[in-house]
N, C-alpha and C positions, 0 to 999 in steps of 0.2 A: 503493501500499499503507500502511493506517495503523495505527500500532504501536494495539495495540486490547488495556488489562490485562480479564482473564476478568470479567465481569459478572453481576450475580445473574442466575440461569436460565436460562444457556450451560449447553449440554450439553457435557461436557468428558471427553475418553477421553486414557488413557495412552497414548502412541505404543507404547510397547514391549509393551501386550496384546492387537497383533493375528495373528492368525496368517499369519507371515511366511515369504518364502522369502531364501536367499541371492540377492544381497549384503548381505540388510537383516539384522541382527543387533543386537543388547542392549550399550549400554556403561552405563560407570557417569557420573554426571556428576555435579557439585555439587547437593546434594539429591532424588539418587535414582537413575532408570534412564531412558534415550533410545533412541529406536531409529537407528539410522545403516547407512551403506552404504560399502564402503570402492572401489567403484568405480564405472562406469558402465552396469553391466548391469541389462537392463530387470527386477529381481525386483518382486516383489509384497508389500504388508501386505493384509489384508482386516479389515474393522471391520463388527461388527453396531452402529450406532449406534438407540438405544430414544429414541424421540419421545414425551414425554410430552402432549404436545396437538396437534391440526393446528394449521399455520400456515405464515410463511414465513421462511426459515432461511438465514444467508448459513454460509459455510465458513472458517475461520481456522485456525491453526496454532502454535505454539512453537515456536521454531527455534533453531539455530545455525547460521548460514551466513558462514562467515568469510571468503571469497571469489568472485567469479563463475564457480569452478567448484565450487561447494555450496551453489547458492543457489535450485535448483528440484526441483521434484517434477510429476508427472502425478497429479492425483484424479478419481474419477469417480461419481457417487451413483446407486445404482437400477439401474446399466449403462448410461447415457449415455456418449458420448465423454469420452476424458480429455479434461481441460482442464490448459494448463499454466499451473503454478502459481510465477512467480520472486516471490519473497518479499524480494529485494534481498539486501548482505551485511549483516550481523550479527554481531558479533564476541563479545555476549554474547545470552543465553537470551532473546528476543524476539516479544510476542504481537503476528502480524499477520492482521490479517484480510483475505481475498481481496476485491480491489477491482474484480472484473470484472463482468459482467453477469449473474453466474449467483447467484439468490437463488431456492433449491429449497421451491417449495409440499411440504410432507411431511405425511400422516397421521399420527395417533396411531397408534402401532407400531413395529415395527421396519423399519433400513430399511438396507442394504447401502453401504457403502463401501468404496472399492479404493483404495489409492496406489500407483502404479508410480514405482519408481526413474526419477532422469535423472542424478542429480550424485550427488556425496561429502555428501548435507544429510544434518543431524541434527536429528531432531523429538522432541522432547520429550511436549507435548499436542496433542490437537485438538478444535476447539470449530465446536458449530453454534449460531451466537446467533438468536434470536428475531429479527425485524424488523418 
């Protein structure tokens, strides 16, 4: 996992704007709001990701994950199988780009992202970065 500040051209989504179900909920954090969960139940949060041009994109998050029971979530793009995203421990909001093999070839238009709760993680932003 590599910390990565948002880059020019990143697709940035505020995590709390998704259509979410319990245990996900919105909390106030320094500088705004974020999506968090208070238990390990498998709730989901769904997003429409508007891709401005055809290309290859990598997925990332801005997270607060203060311990090993709060540092992972599952994600899926366009109905593909869930991928476990273990961000590592971060006691401050940190931008992390997913370092797995998943680079998505996305066409211009709207795509579906689903986050599925795994642990008590706090997510501030979601990124798709052109490769």
